[in-house]
C-alpha positions in Angstrom: 22.2 -10.7 31.1 21.7 -11.3 27.3 19.9 -8.8 25.2 16.3 -9.3 24.3 15.6 -10.7 20.8 14.0 -7.4 20.0 17.1 -5.3 20.7 18.8 -5.6 17.3 15.4 -5.2 15.6 14.6 -2.0 17.5 18.1 -0.7 16.8 17.7 -1.4 13.0 14.3 0.3 13.0 15.8 3.5 14.6 18.6 3.6 12.0 16.5 2.8 9.0 13.1 4.4 9.7 13.3 7.0 7.0 14.8 4.6 4.5 12.1 2.1 5.3 9.4 4.7 4.6 11.2 5.6 1.3 11.2 1.9 0.3 7.5 1.6 0.9 6.9 4.8 -1.1 9.0 3.5 -4.0 7.0 0.2 -3.9 3.6 1.9 -3.9 4.0 5.5 -5.1 1.6 6.7 -2.5 2.4 8.8 0.6 -0.4 7.4 2.8 0.5 3.8 1.8 4.1 4.4 2.7 3.0 5.7 6.1 0.8 2.7 6.9 2.9 0.0 5.4 6.2 1.1 6.9 4.5 1.1 10.4 3.0 -2.3 9.7 6.4 -3.6 8.7 8.0 -2.3 11.9 5.2 -3.8 14.0 5.6 -7.2 12.2 9.4 -7.1 12.6 9.2 -6.5 16.4 6.5 -9.2 16.8 8.7 -11.7 14.9 12.0 -10.6 16.4 12.7 -14.1 17.8 12.9 -15.4 14.2 15.9 -13.2 13.4 18.8 -15.8 13.2 21.7 -13.4 12.7 21.4 -10.0 14.5 24.1 -8.5 12.2 21.6 -8.9 9.3 18.7 -7.1 11.1 18.5 -4.3 8.5 18.3 -6.6 5.5 15.7 -8.7 7.4 13.7 -5.5 8.1 13.6 -4.6 4.4 12.6 -8.1 3.4 9.6 -7.9 5.8 8.7 -4.4 4.5 8.8 -5.8 0.9 6.4 -8.7 1.9 4.0 -6.2 3.5 4.0 -4.1 0.4 3.6 -7.1 -1.9 0.6 -8.3 0.1 -0.9 -4.8 -0.1 -0.4 -4.5 -3.8 -1.8 -8.0 -4.4 -5.1 -7.1 -2.8 -5.4 -3.6 -4.1 -7.8 -2.8 -6.9 -6.2 0.2 -8.6 -7.2 1.3 -12.0 -4.0 2.3 -13.8 -4.1 5.0 -16.4 -1.3 5.8 -18.9 -1.1 9.2 -17.3 -1.0 8.0 -13.7 2.0 9.5 -11.8 2.8 9.2 -8.1 2.4 11.4 -5.0 4.9 14.3 -4.9 6.6 14.3 -1.5 8.7 16.7 0.5 11.5 14.1 1.2 15.0 15.5 0.9 17.2 12.4 1.4 18.5 11.7 -2.1 21.7 10.0 -2.8 24.7 12.0 -4.2 25.2 12.1 -8.0 26.5 8.8 -9.3 30.1 8.2 -10.0 29.3 7.0 -13.6 26.4 7.2 -16.0 25.8 3.4 -15.6 24.8 4.0 -11.9 22.3 6.7 -12.7 19.3 4.5 -13.1 18.6 4.0 -9.5 20.5 5.1 -6.4 20.6 4.0 -2.7 18.2 6.6 -1.3 16.6 7.6 -4.5 13.1 9.1 -4.4 13.3 11.2 -7.5 9.8 11.7 -8.9 10.6 10.4 -12.4 12.2 7.2 -11.0 9.4 6.4 -8.5 6.8 7.0 -11.3 8.7 4.7 -13.6 8.9 2.0 -11.0 5.1 1.8 -10.8 5.1 0.5 -14.4 6.8 -2.7 -13.2 4.7 -5.5 -11.8 5.1 -5.7 -8.0 7.5 -8.6 -7.9 10.0 -7.2 -10.5 9.7 -3.8 -8.7 10.6 -5.4 -5.4 13.5 -7.3 -7.0 15.0 -4.1 -8.4 14.6 -2.2 -5.1 15.9 -5.0 -2.9 18.9 -5.7 -5.1 19.9 -2.4 -6.6 18.8 0.0 -3.8 19.0 -2.1 -0.6 22.0 -4.1 -1.8 20.7 -7.5 -0.9 22.4 -10.5 -2.6 20.3 -12.5 -5.1 19.7 -15.4 -2.7 18.1 -13.0 -0.2 16.1 -11.3 -2.8 14.8 -14.6 -4.1 13.7 -15.6 -0.6 11.9 -12.3 -0.2 9.9 -12.6 -3.4 9.4 -16.4 -3.1 11.5 -17.3 -6.1 15.0 -18.6 -6.8 18.3 -16.8 -7.6 18.3 -17.7 -11.3 14.8 -16.5 -11.8 15.5 -13.3 -9.9 18.6 -12.6 -12.0 16.5 -12.9 -15.2 13.7 -10.8 -13.6 16.3 -8.1 -12.7 17.5 -8.0 -16.3 14.0 -7.6 -17.7 13.0 -5.0 -15.0 16.0 -2.8 -15.7 15.2 -2.9 -19.5 11.6 -2.0 -18.8 12.6 0.9 -16.6 14.8 2.3 -19.3 12.0 2.0 -21.8 9.4 3.6 -19.6 11.6 6.5 -18.7 12.6 7.2 -22.3 15.3 9.6 -21.2 18.1 8.0 -19.1 21.0 10.2 -19.8 20.0 13.0 -17.5 21.3 15.3 -14.8 21.3 13.8 -11.3 20.0 15.8 -9.5 18.0 18.0 -11.9 19.6 21.3 -13.1 18.1 24.0 -10.7 18.9 26.8 -13.1 16.7 25.2 -15.7 13.9 24.7 -13.2 14.0 28.3 -12.1 13.9 29.5 -15.8 10.9 27.1 -16.3 9.1 28.6 -13.3 9.5 32.1 -14.8 8.3 30.9 -18.2 5.2 29.3 -16.8 4.3 32.2 -14.6 4.8 34.7 -17.4 3.0 32.4 -19.8 5.8 32.9 -22.3 5.6 30.4 -25.1 8.9 31.6 -26.5 10.7 31.2 -23.1 9.3 27.7 -22.7 10.2 26.7 -26.2 13.8 27.8 -25.6 14.0 25.5 -22.6 12.8 22.3 -24.3 14.9 19.8 -26.0 13.6 18.8 -29.4 12.9 15.2 -28.2 11.2 16.3 -24.9 8.2 14.4 -23.8 5.6 15.2 -21.1 2.6 13.7 -19.3 -0.1 15.3 -17.1 -1.9 13.4 -14.3 -5.4 14.7 -13.5 -6.3 11.7 -11.3 -9.5 11.2 -13.2 -10.8 14.4 -11.6 -9.2 17.1 -13.7 -9.6 16.9 -17.4 -6.1 16.4 -19.0 -4.6 14.8 -22.1 -5.2 11.0 -22.1 -1.8 10.2 -23.5 1.8 11.6 -23.1 2.9 14.3 -25.4 6.0 13.9 -27.6 8.2 16.7 -29.0 8.8 20.3 -28.2 6.3 21.6 -30.8 3.4 19.5 -29.5 4.2 20.2 -25.8 4.4 24.0 -26.4 1.0 23.8 -28.3 -0.6 22.1 -25.3 0.8 24.7 -23.0 -0.5 27.5 -25.2 -4.0 25.9 -25.2 -4.0 25.5 -21.4 -3.1 29.2 -21.0 -6.0 30.1 -23.2 -8.4 27.8 -21.2 -7.2 29.0 -17.8 -6.7 32.7 -18.2 -6.3 33.5 -14.4 -2.8 34.5 -13.3 -0.7 31.9 -11.6 2.3 32.1 -9.3 5.2 29.7 -9.7 7.9 29.0 -7.2 10.7 26.5 -7.0 10.4 24.1 -4.1 12.1 20.8 -3.1 10.0 17.8 -3.9 11.2 14.2 -4.0 14.7 15.5 -3.2 15.0 17.8 -6.3 13.9 21.2 -7.4 10.4 21.3 -8.8 7.9 24.0 -9.7 4.8 24.5 -7.5 2.1 26.4 -9.4 -0.5 28.2 -7.3 -3.5 30.5 -8.0 -3.2 33.8 -6.1 -6.8 34.8 -6.6 -7.9 31.5 -4.9 -5.7 32.0 -1.8 -2.7 30.5 -3.5 -4.4 27.1 -3.9 -2.1 24.6 -5.4 -2.8 24.2 -9.2 0.0 21.8 -10.2 3.4 20.5 -9.4 5.9 20.3 -12.3 8.7 17.8 -12.2 11.3 17.8 -14.9 14.4 15.9 -16.0 17.2 18.0 -17.6 20.2 17.5 -19.8 22.6 20.0 -21.3 20.6 23.0 -20.1 17.3 21.8 -21.5 14.2 20.0 -20.3 14.0 16.5 -21.7 11.0 15.2 -19.7 8.2 16.9 -17.9 5.7 15.3 -15.5 2.9 17.4 -14.2 0.5 16.5 -11.4 -2.9 18.2 -11.5 -4.7 15.6 -9.4 -6.1 17.7 -6.4 -5.9 14.6 -4.1 -2.2 14.2 -4.7 -1.6 18.0 -4.5 -3.5 18.6 -1.3 -0.6 17.8 1.1 1.6 20.3 -0.8 -0.4 23.3 0.6 2.2 23.5 3.4 4.7 24.8 0.8 2.7 28.0 0.3 2.5 29.1 3.9 
């Protein structure tokens, strides 16, 4: 008796469920969106299982459906983007191994690093989907073109522009993959002790940083460039918020990050700090202060 048309689709779903969620997260930058859209993609794939021509391509077909679902969602979403907007930090540990060469460091197969997902959101939805389908999912140009309703030549040009935009948005591309845990631990100590000197010693001269308050917490409206300016902002914040904080190193987006809590408020989460490192120094710092994005991280303080 021949297999049901849904058999290869269901098998692909079981193999790729976590990667499908990560794909939707990279597309949207939002935990809740990834939950909803990955489930919608699975339901749509099962419903349309009879349309799958080649069962050996079930996984690629599944990711194409997920991409369409995400593009439809982004097309109808009215999101006000701020220069300081970051993405939801997530406790998701499946990150690809370090690349074999620096040229491969831009984006990896199972990459959910915070800096990368945040940078992807600066691409328009179609170029974002093109990069993810081709560079992460490994789909050939013809399949990517079909997924984004374009043609292979246009997709090739779109890929070139998208990669250049990613490099420009990230500013620092020669970085440790994954981040240097020792540097993150030293940073946690510097932040907890409020040591300006210890922080300055960890920062590269060309470091840059951004803080996301989600429009709820008052933060700088633009990124900060240079070690001197970043240290000055840290010193000013320490003066404005004199209550003691506790800092611990946790795993977020597959890499070590600093979770800052306030002991006097029952260890409520104050911030998550995500850095990129190179040669024993911090070269980029992204700080989430948005209480909505931070709320799901409360589990890390139990």
